[in-house]
Residue, then its C-alpha position, 0 to 999 in steps of 0.5 A: m806788498s805792492r805790485r812791481s811797476s811795469v817800468d821796473a820790469l824794463p831792462q836797466e838800460v831802457r830805464d836809464w835811457i828813459m831817465r836820459l830822455r826826461d833829463q833832456g826835456a822829453t814829455y811823457d808822450q814823447i818817451l812813450a812814443k820812443l818806447r813803442e819804436l823799440d820793437t826789441l822789448s820783451v815786456p809791454v810798453p808801460s802806461r802813461s800813468a806808470l811812467h809818470r809814477h816811475l819818473q815822479e819817484a825818480e825825481r824824489v830820489k834825485e831831490m833827496v840825493a841833492r839834499q844829502r849832498m848839500i848837507a854834506e857840503t855845508m858840514v864840510r864848509e861849517l866844520g872845515e876840511v881839516d877836522d875829519s873827526k867832526v865829519a865822521r861824526g856828522n856822517i854817523a848822525m846822517l846814517h842814523t837818521i836814515l835808519t830811523r826813517v826806515q824804522v818809522a816806515a817799517l812801523d807804518a807798514a806794520s800798522d796799516g794792516e799789511g804788516k810788511l815793509d816793501m824791502s827786498p832781501g838785498e835791501i834788508m842785508q844792506l840795511a843790516k850792513a849799514i847798522d853794523h858799519l854805524g857801530k864800527s864807525a862810532k867805535d872807530d871815532v872814539a878810538r881816533t879821539l882818544a889817540i888824538e887826545k893822547r898825542a896832544a897830551e904827550k906834546a903838551r907834556s914835552m913842551a912843558a918839560e922843555s920849558a921847565s928845563r930851560a927855566a931851571r937852567e936859567r936859574g942855575l939848577t944842577t943837571e940832575d935836578i933839571a933831568a928830574i924835573h924834566k922826567s917828572i913832567l913827562e911821566g906826568 
């Protein structure tokens, strides 16, 4: 497993502050100068290369989040906001893709001789929960689709029964015959 970055050893508030400085256009040297001004740090100021690696990784994560947001927005635009089922299926597919990437990373880690994936127990637990939620989402999507189909079929039968009853009345059939036709269509 790789060694923990000296930037990761900094308190979360300091790392957030570093990201704000970078977002405001500060250079690596300016950020390091600001860190050296802080005399309350209980850990050493990271090297320029460690800061560079940390900020590069943060940029990769930001790009990935932006890309996922763009995909989600495109899906909503393409599918329409009214079809929750298609959006749910799209989310399930995206989560499945992410899980596949993690599996590939695990295989790569195992094949490079180290045999370990650089994941914390918390990350592994979150991955397990994601897999569990993926299965439940797929099951819920099937149940939702079946319920929608059932409602649509009931509505179609009801409309057909009303239409047939109206036509039967116009042709002069008896009330009992109309009721029998109506019942026959509804019980379909």
